[in-house]
N, C-alpha and C positions, 0 to 999 in steps of 0.2 A: 625381758620385762623389768622395769625399774620398780623397786619395792622399798618399803620403809626399812631403815637400817636396824640391825640388831647389834648393839654396842658391845664391844669386847669387855668393857669395864662398866660398873654402875656409875651413874652420874654423881658428881660432887658439886657442892655450891660453887657457882661461877661457871660451870659447864653449860653452854647454851647450844642445844641441838634440837630445839623445838622446830617441828615441821621438816625434819630431815627426810629427804627422798634420794636414795642412792642404793648401790649394791651394799652388801654387808661390809661394814668397816672393820676388817680384821687384818692382821699382818699378812702380807702377800703370799699367795701360793700359786704355782703355775696353772693349776686346774681352774682358777677363778676366770670368769669372763670379763673381769675388770682388773685394772692395775693402778699404780699410784705414781704421780709425778711429784718428786720430793725436792723442795728448795725453791727459792724465789724465781730464778731464771727458768728452770724447767716448767714451773707452773705458769709463768707468763707466756712461754712459748705454746703450751697446750691451749691456753685460753685465747691466744691470738690466732693460732693455726687451725685448731680443731675444737672450737667451742661446742659444737654439736655433740661431741663425744664426752665432754666433761660432765661428771655426775654430781660432784660436790667439792667444795673447797673448805678445808679445815685450817683455822688460824690459831696460832699460839698467842696467848695474851701478851707475851714479851715482844711480839711483832707489831704491836699497835702503832708504834712511831716509825716503823720501817717504810720508806717510800715505796719499795717494791711490793710489799705486802698490801699497802693501800691501793696500789695500782691493780693488783690481782683481785682484790675485793671489788673494785669499781668495774673491772671487766666482767667478773662473775655476775654482779648485780645487773649489769646491762644485758647480759645474755640469759637472765632468769635462772642462773645456776645457784643452788642453795649455798650459803656461806655459814659455817658453824665455828663457834669459838670454844675450843677445848684443848687445854694443855695436855691432858692425858691421851686424847686421840692423836694429836700431832706426835707426841713422844712414842706412842705405840706403833704408829704406821711408818714413821721415819727411822726410828731406832737411832736417832742422832740427838746430841745435846744442843747443836747450833742451828737447828732448822725451825723456822717460824711459820711455814705454810706448806701444806700438802694438798694435792688435788687427786680425787679418784676419777678415773676415766674408763670408758668402755673400750675394750679391745676391738680392733678392726683389721681388715685385710684389704690390700689393694694390689692389682696387677701392675707389673712393670710397664713402662712405656716402650713399645717396640721400636720407636724411632730414636730413642736416646741411647747413649753409651751406658754400659753396666759395669758394676763391680760385683764379682762373684766370689763368695767366701765358702770354702768347703769345710764343713764341720768346725767352725770357730767355737771355742768352748769358754773363753774368758769374758765375763761380763764387762770388765773395764776396757779390754781391747775392743770389744764390739761397739761399745758406746763411743769410744774415742774415734774409731774408724768412721762411724756414722757422722760424727761432727766434722771430721777431716774431709770426708767425701763432699759434704754440703759446702764446705769452704772452697772447694775447687769446682763447684757447680754441678757435681754429680748427684742425682736425686734417685737413682735406681740401684738397689742392692738385692742380689739373689743369695739366699742361704741354701746350701746343698747338704742333705743328709742330717744326721743328729747334730743340732747346733744349740748354742746358748739361746735362752728365751729372750727374744728381742724386745719384749715388753716388760721384762723384769725391771723393777725400780732402779736397780744398780746400773742397768744399761741406759735407761732414760736419763738418769742423773749424770752419768759419765758423758753422755752426748750433749749435756746442757740444754736439753729440750729439742735438739736437732732431729731427734727421732720423729717428731711430728711434722717434719718438712720433707721427709724422704719416703719413697715407696719401697717396701720390703716384701719380697715374695719367696716362699719356701718351696723346695723341690726335694723329692726323696732321692733323686740321683741326678748326676750331671747331664746324662743323655736326655732326660726329660726336659731339663732347662733348654738345651739346644733345640729340641723339637718345637718348643714354644717360641723361642727367640733365636732363630738362626742368624749367625754373625761370625766375624773373625774373632777368634779367642787368642789371648796372649797369656799362657800359663807362666807363672813366675817360679823359676827353679834356682837352686843354689849354684849350679854350674852347667856348662855346656849349652847355655842359651845365648841369644844375641845380647851383647852388652846394652844395658838400658839406654845410655846416651846415643847409641847407634840405631835403636829401634824406631820404626815408623808404624804408627797406629792408624789403621784404616777404619774410619767410622762407618756405621756404628760398631764399636768394639766392645769387648768384654775383657777386663783384666781379672785373671783367675789366681786365687791364692789358696794354699793348703792350710791345714790346721796348725796351731801353735807348736804342737809336739812332733810334727813330721811333715814331709813334703807331699806333693800331689802324687796320685797314683799314675803309673805309666800310661794307662788308657786316656786319662785326662790330658796329660802332657802331649800325647800323640794327636790329640784333637785340635791342636792349635800351633802357634808359632812361639816356642819357648823364649823367655827373656830372663836375663840374669842381672841383678843389681851388683855392680862391682864393689868389693869391700876389701879391707885389709885382712890378712890371714889370722889375726890375733883373736877373732871371734868366729864361731861357727855359723851364725846367721843373725840377722836383725830381728828385733821384736816385730811381731806381725803388724801392729799398728804403725810402726815406724816404716816398715817396708811398703805398706800401702800408701803412706804419705809421700814417700820418695817417688813411687811409681806414678801416682796421680799428678804430682808436680811436673814430671817429665811429659806425661801424656797430655796434660793441659797446654804445654808449650808446643807440642808437635802439630 
């Protein structure tokens, strides 16, 4: 239920929040049923892709002459989304000095497409990695991402910002375990391992496929590896492994070509 906001700070002269209707406008916490899109591009993506989930737009006075902020205000007004001018709210919600617009949005969930290829991430923990992966996946036309087990909050403002708003164009579904994912979406899986897998340039991906990656700090468990056809990204021996977001980008590039 949408309700009038309780402001974190008392109003000052110049703060304009008359008629605000949104969830409580406080710094983000995972328990909230809403989150924030921080920055011009993420806010524009929210308003363009999921205007029905946008609750309010907050504008910093310094953004008055910014073309992107003006576009965000126009989109919000057209969709009957409240727009509020408050330097203190923007500063509080963004925790950045160079952000001029923030939007609050309602969290939502979507099921993956059973017909499309999937990216499966097992226990990803880093907000920046997850957001970058979301943006990279969308860049290669992949719109379905499964998160397995305890994972980073995919609606955290840091994830949304790292994705540059691409989070609003992909479907993300969570599963407590990998077996449950396969029960819902049976398909050929390609677990990525550090060694003893088919070299990526030689791999053939049978659609609909799932590329499966382990957490940043360790590899996939043996049972997940055994559930598919393992693939290895060739690399020089001077490093132990690629960053997760880099590995996903390399894999998606090759899969997109196959």
